[in-house]
N, C-alpha and C positions, 0 to 999 in steps of 0.2 A: 245898272248902278256899280260903280267900281268899289270894291271893298278893300282891295289890296292884299288879299289872301293868296296863298299858293294853292295850286290845284294838284293833289297827289292821289293817283289811283281812283279818279272819279270823285274825290272828296276834297272839301276845302280844307285848308290847314293855315293856322296863324299861330304857331307855337312860340315863336321868337318874340323877344322884347324889343328888338331893334327895328326901328322903322326908318325907311329910306324915302326922302322927298322926290317925287317925280319932278323931271325938268324939261322944258321945251329945248330939244337938241339943236334947234336952228337959232335960238336967242340966249339960251342959258337962264331964262326966266323960270322961276319956280312955279309949278302947277299945283292945283289944289289936291292932289291925290298923293297919300302915303302908301307904301308897300311894305308889308313884313319881310324882314330878311329871313330866308329859311335857315333853320338850325341845322347842324351836321346830322341829327337824326331824321330830319325832313328830307334832306338831300339824299340819305341812304335809302329812305323809304321810297322816294321818287325813282331812284336807280332800280330798286328791286321790283317796282310796279312796271317799269318800262321793260325790264328783262321778262316778266311774267307775261306781258302783252304781246312781245315780240313774235312767238311762235304763231299766234292767231293772224297776226299782221303779215307775217312772211308767206303764209300759205295763201293769201289772196293773190288773184291774178294781177298782172300789171294794170289792166284796164280798171279793176276795182280799187286798187291802190290810188290810181290817178282821180277816180271819182271821190274817194275819201278826201284827199288832199284838196280838190276843188271845193268840197263841201266846207272844209275848215276855212278856205279863203272866202267863200261866200259869207260865212259867219263874221269873219273879222271885218270884211267890208260893210256888213250890216250895222256894225258898231258905230261907224261914222267918223267924223272929225274928232269928236271928244276922245275916243280911244287912240287915234293916231297922234 
């Protein structure tokens, strides 16, 4: 289910009041999903969460980082055409 929330530090966030309509990039046709525009505070929180997570990620071997990125790709692929 697509909620249109931001995902910051492992938590969903939708503090903003501005919603953006999703659009099919190939046709310009409006799609049925809205997404919350991040507030400045959410952007700041996301940057801080990324900075806090980086030392642990940096300490991983190149092989483990590749496995992590492959797992992300697999999860995105599993979402199917609706996500794309």
